[in-house]
N, C-alpha and C positions, 0 to 999 in steps of 0.2 A: 420302919422308922429308925432302927439302930443304924442303918446305913447313913441316913441324914445326920444323926448325931455324930457319927464318925467323921463325915465330911466337914461338919462345922468345927469339930475339934482340930482336924488337920488344917483348915483355913485359919483358925485362931492361932495355932502354933506358927503357921507360915507368916502371919502378919507380925507376930512378936519377933520373928527372925528376919523380918524385912525380905522375905523371898518374893521373887518376881511372879511366880506362878505355882500352882499345884496341879497335879494330875490325878483324876479319880475316875472310877468306872462309871459309865453312863447308865442311867435309868430314868424313869418318868419322874420320880420324886426329886431326884438331884436336879434334873432339868428344870422343874418348876421352881425349886429354890433358886437356881442360877438366874432364871428369868426375873424373879421378884428382886433379887439382889442387884441386878443390873438395872432394873427400872427405878430403883431407889438410889442409884449411884454409889452402891457399896463395892461393886467390882467394876473394873474398867473393860473387861472383855472376856470372851470365852471362844475357844477353838474346839471343834469336834473332829476326831479322828477315830474311825472305826467304832470301837465300843468305849472310848475314853473321852473325857472332857478336860481341857487345859483351862483352868480358871486363873484370871489375873486380878489379884486384889487391887483396889484403888487406894493410892496414897496421896496425901497432900504434898505441897512443896517442902513442908517441914518434916515429912516422913511419917505422919500419923495416918491412921485409917479411918474410914467411916464406921467401922465396927468398934463402937466405944465399949460396949459390954455385950458379950454373948453369954446367955444363960439358958439352961435347959430347965423348964419347970416340971416336966415329967419325964419318965423313962419307961423302959419296958416293964419293970415291976411295979411302978407306981403311975397311974394315969391321973391326970388333973382335969376335972370338968369345970367349965365356966358358964354361968348363966349369962343371957344376953345383957341384963341390967348391970351385972358386974363387969362384963366385957366393955361396956360403954364407959363406966367409971375408971377402969384400969387404963383404957386407951387415952384418956385425957393426961395421964401421967407418964406413959411409956410411948416411946417413939414408934417402934415396929416390933411385932412379934408374929410368929407363924403358928397356925393352928391346923392340926390334922383333922379334916372333917369327912363326912361321907361323900363330899363333892371334891375332895382332894386337899391339897395344901393351900390354905388361903391366908392372907394377912388379916390382922385384927380389923382393919378398915373394910376390907372386902366382906368379912363376916357380918359387920354392922350394916353395910349397905345391902347385903343379900336379905337380911332380916327385915329391913324397912320396906322392901318392895312388896 
């Protein structure tokens, strides 16, 4: 997970600097994050070369990004657990957040849908 935190920090800094792209090392967690970010329209594209991903943040015509606020709720030293009922309540107020599960990286909505099945 620390690699994901690092990529999110790099992406956040790139957005603040209005960079056109970032290059990161490719792995399954980062690929899942990129897939989710692309499906939600937060990045405009990605290119794969060997063991690297070139990620293109998406900007509006005014230069702002879809990433309004990026925050880590837990880290390697402190893990945050969320119950299903709390997840449903939190999801009503927060747009998107990623959750590391035994099924891999899922969005808050994917976790809720999976539990309802």
